[in-house]
N, C-alpha and C positions, 0 to 999 in steps of 0.2 A: 746469545742463548744462554739461559740460567741451567744450572746442574738439577736435575729432577731429583738427584739423591738427596740434595739439600733441601728442595721444597718438601719431600717427603718426609724427612727428619723433622722439619720445623714450619709446617704450613702457616702457623699463625705468625710467625715472624714476616713471611712473606705476603700475606694478607694485610699486616699493618704497613710494611715498607712500600708495597706497591700499590696499597690505597691511597697514599699521597701521590700517585702519578696516575689516578683515575682507574685503576684495576679494580673490579668489582670483587668482594671474596667469594662469591659464585664461581667466579672464573677459576680460582686456585683450587675451589671444590671440585669443579668438573675435571681437572687437570689430576688432582688427587685419585679421583674414581677411576679415570683411564688408565692411570699407573697401576693401580691395584688390579683392574681387569687384565691388563698385559700380562702382569705376574701370574696370575690365576690362569690364564689360557697359556702360558709358557709351560707352568707346571703340568697341566692336564695334557699338553703335547708331549712334554718330556716323559710322563708316565706311559703313554701310549707308545712312545717309540721303544723305551725299554721293554713293553710287553711284545711289541713287533719283533724285537730282537730275540726274545726268549721263543716267540713261536717260529721265528725262523729256524732256530736250532733245532727246534722239535720236528720241523719239516725234513731238515737234514738227515735227523738221526731216524726218522720213520723211513725215508728213502733207503738209508744205508742198511736199515735191518728188513728191507722189502715188505713194510707194514703199510696199510692204507693211510692215507694223508689227506684225503678230499675235505673232510670236515676242519682240519687245523688249517690248510689252505683256504677254505671258506672264511674261516676265522681271521685269518691274515689279511684277507681282502676288506673284511669288514674295519678292522683296525686301520688299515691303510685310508680308507674314506673318510674315517673320524679325524684321522690326523690332518687330512687335505683340508676338511671343513675348519678345524681349529686353526690352521694356518692362514685360511683365508680371513678367518674372523681377526686373527692376530695383525694380519696386514691392514686392514682397514682400521683397526683400533689404533694402530702404530701412525698412520697417516693422520688421523684425527689429534692425536696427541702431541704430534710433531708441530703441526698448523697452530695448535694453541700455544705451544712453547716457543714458536717464532713470533707469535704476536705480543708475547710478554716484554715490556722493557726491562732495561737494567734496574738493580737496587740501588737506590741514592745513598750516597755516602751519610753518615750519621750528621756530619756539620753542615750539609745542605740544608738552606732555609726551606720550609715547608710552606707550599701553596700553590693555588690552581693556576698561575699565571705570572707574567713578566712583572706585575706590580709588586710581587713578594721577593723579586731579586734583591740581593743585599749588594750594596755599593762597599768595595773594599777600601779603594784609595783614589786620588786624583792625581794626574801629574802634568806639569806644564801651566803656563798662565795662558789664560784666555785674554787675547788681546783685543784693546778696544780700537778699532780699524780708523775711527774717527769719520765715519761715513755710513749710509745704511748698505749693509752688506748685499749683495747680489746672489742668487743662487746659482751653483756651478753651471747648470745648463744654460742660464742666461749668460754667463761670462763666455762660455765655451760657443755658443751659438753667435755671439756679437763677434769673436775672435775669428770665427770661422773653422775652429779646430774639431767641434762636434757638430754632427750632421744627423740629426734623429730624423727629420723629414723624407731625405732621400732614403735612408734606411728602411722606413715606414713602407715606401714606395715599392721596395724590391724584396723586403722579409718581412714587413709587418711591425706592429708595435713592439716595444722594448727590444729595439736593436739600435745600433749606432755605427755611424762611419767615423773613426777618428781621422783627421787630416793633418799634414804638415807637421808643426811641432807639437800638436796634440798626440798625432800617433808616436812621435819620438818622446814625449813625456811617459806615455804608458810604457814603452820599451826601456826608459831610463829606469823607469821605478821596479819594474820586475827583474832588471838585470842587477840593480842594487841589491834588492832584497836576496836574490839567489846568492850573491857574493857574500853578502852578511851571514847567510846561514852556512854556508861552507866553511867560513871564517868560526863558527860556532860548533863545527864538527859533525854537519850534515854531508851526505854524500848526494850529489845531483844527480837525478834520474829523469829521462826523457821516457815516460810510459805511453802504452796505447791510450787512445781517446775512446775508443768502443770496447766494451766487455761483455762476457757472456753473463747469463742470469746467476750462475752459481756465485760470481765476484759481487753480485749486488746482494744477494743472500748473505755472503760471507761479513759483509760490513754492515748490514742489517738495514739496507735500503728497502730491498723485497722482503716479505711480501707487503707488508705494510704501507709503504710509500710508492708502489708501482706507478700511481697515477701523476706523480710530480716529475716524470722523465721522459725522454724521448727515446721511442724504441725502433729499430729498423724493423717495417713491415715484413712479416711472414719469416723473420729470422731470430733466432736466439742471441740478439745483439742490442745492447743500449749504449747510447751516448752517456759518457760520464758527467754525473751532475757535480763531481768534485774528484780531485785527484786523489783523495782519501782511499777511493775505491781500487784503483790498480795498485797503489803503493801498497797499501795495507795486505791486499791479496797476493802479493810477490811471494809470499812464503806459504801460499795456501797448501795444506795437506804435507808440510814438511817439518822436520825437525830441525832446528836451529841450534848448530854447536853453541854450548854453554859460554865458551869461551869467546864469542863473537858478539855476546851481549853487554851492552845496549846497542842495538843497530838504530841509527838516525838517518832518514832520507828525507830528502826535499824535491819539490818539482814544479814546474811551471805548467799549467796546462789551461786550455779553455774550458769552461764548464757549461753544462747545457741543462736548463731547468724549464719546464714548462709553466712553473709559478701558478699550479693549480689551486684556486681557492684565494690568489691574489688581488681579484679584480677591484679596482678603485684604491689600490695601496701602491704610493710610490709610482705613479703612472708618469711623471716626469723625471728625466736624468738619470743617472748611472747607478741608482741604489738597487733595483730590481729588475735586472734584464735576463731574457732567455738565453744568451750568450754572454760570457764574461770571463775575463782571464783572473787567475787566483795561483798563488804561490802556496802550496801546501807544505807542512811538516807532519811527519808520521815517524813514531818510535815504536820499537819492540825491546821490551825490557823485563827484566825479572820481578815476579809480584812484589817483592818487600821493597822495591824502590819506586813504584809508580807514581804514589802521590809526590814525593820529592820531585821526580821527573815532570809531573805537570806543572810544578811550580816555575821549573827551569823552561819549560815549554812556552809557558805564559811570557816569561822575562825575554825570550828570543823573540815574541812577536811585539812586545813592547819597546825592545831595543831599536826596531825600525822607526817607530813613531818618533821616539827620542831623538835620533839621529836626524830625522825629518823637521824637528821643532813643532810638533804636533800636539796640541793639548788633548788629553784622553782621560778616562777612569777606567777601571777594571771592576767588574761586579761577578758575583757568583750567583748562578742562575737557581731559581727555585725548583722545585721537584716537578712542578707543572710545566715549567718552561725551557729544563734542558732537553737534550735530544733523545732520542728512543734508545740509543746505544750507550750512553754516557751515565757513569756513577757521579760524576761530579764534573761541572764546566764552569770556566772563567772566561766571560766575555770581555773583549777589548773594545770599548767605544771611543771613537774619535770625534772631536767638536767639529759641529758643522754652524758657522756664524748665521748665514742666513735663516737655518731652522731653529736656531739659538737652542740646540739641545746636541746631546751626544748620540751617534749612531753606531750599529755594529759594524766593526771591520775585521774581527777575529773571535771565532769561538775554539777554545782550546779545553779539550775534553780528555779524561781518564775512563777508558772502557772496560779497565781492569781485563778477566779474561772472557769477557761476553762475546766481542767478534773472533778471538781465538778459538774458542768453543765451536763456534759456527764453521772456521775456516779449518779445523784441525791443525792449529800451528802449536807446535810443542817445544820444549827443551828438556834436557835431564838435569836434576837437581844434584846436588853434593851426594847423593846416594844413589845417584844412577836411575831415580825413577822418574817417568815421563810427567812433565807438569806443563800446563797450559802458559803461554807468555801472557805478558800484559801489554795491551796496545793503546796508544795515545796517538791523536791528532789535533791539530789546529792550524788555523790560516796564518800565512806569515807574510803577506796579508793579501786581502781581496785588493786586486789591483786598480779596478775601476773605480771603487769606493775612495781607495787611497789618493787616486788622481782627483776625483771630486773634492777631497778634503783639502787638498793643496790648492786646488783653484779657489776655493772659498777663502781659506785662511790666508793665501798670500797674494789675494786679490789688492789691486790699487784703484784709487777712486777714478783714473782715468780709462779704466777698463782692461788694463794690461795686467799680467800676472808674473810676479819675481818667481825665479827657480829656486828652491832651497839650495843652500850651498854645498849639501852633499850630493846633488844630482848635477850640478854643473859639468863634472868632467864626462858624465854619462849623456849629457847634452850637447857635447862637444865644445863647451865654453859658452853656451846661450844662457844668459843670466835673467833673460825677461822675455816672455812673449807678448808682443804688442799686434796691433791691426797690421801693421806693415811687415812684419817678418812671420807671421804665424802660418800662412798658406799662400806660396808664391802665386798660384794660378787664379786666387781669390782677390789678390791685393789689387787695389786701383790707385 
């Protein structure tokens, strides 16, 4: 959430900056008007409350002196009625103001490319060599289905589209990938967390998924409970409503969780394979830092994600998202996109974002600065990485012409020495 005091002080700045994110100037004007109305109602209410206090003293004095007080008491009741009506107007005004503030996205950083969509994203650099496989590469779902390690058909029979069974060495590969990721992040100073997979609405509001993106999640019918769309939600809300001791900052945490997304609006997009699933595993990185360090921490966070791909020897590039493509809560986002040979393009495998105090303001998460004054922390989050997409990238980049898949060297210990997935060793009960 943005600071209403800052909006009030310089509305033209917010019109200009948020205009690059699709916010109309009229929306800022409405917020300014609601804020002015709020202060007007408060002033009237406070004036009447002061008058009520003075009248109460008069009543007390009249009773003490055994003087008639009926008129004064009548006036007191009239004041009370006016205060009640003002408070009702104030409550309604505040609800409308809060709702409009909750729908405003974060202010983009000055160096973020301006544009309405992903075509305005800026490539920063490429890492790794795109290998010539020497044959026509197959898509990861073709590879997985032929090896028997991915079963989309039986998953669809039991759960519907965009679900999958991992089998045999496919399941082991998924587990190897996320264990490797967690081990690497712990080496980089992150504390591993195993969080809840279901959260209350206040947690979804805290990280900015609610109210704007409510249709994109799965909720428990009749209950204030939501299946997490990302571990960012329970991790970032860990300090909800709390003051973090300044000497404990920065705090780095990481977690592997399943993620659940309805993929509303994704009809026809990535209908095959592991790219866009209703349920998928992801390793998340979250940081709580002091404000002056958050942009440096964003670069470190991105490097932590890149390090995984470097050790897996997967080619990738890093881009900075445009104002129209960045997430609702982000002031600046770097996407890491890994190379998919069969699609002949890079696909997102991590988004690393600096949210500044946008989430902390919603969660009321603070620390005390060197002067002892309460300040909001800055929060950052990034995938480290999306596990299924990483498995898909391994299947495509490490595929062999005979249909087998070589295991990246760094994962061999996690695969208990298996160096290659073949039709013969992939899934024992499927082998002939």
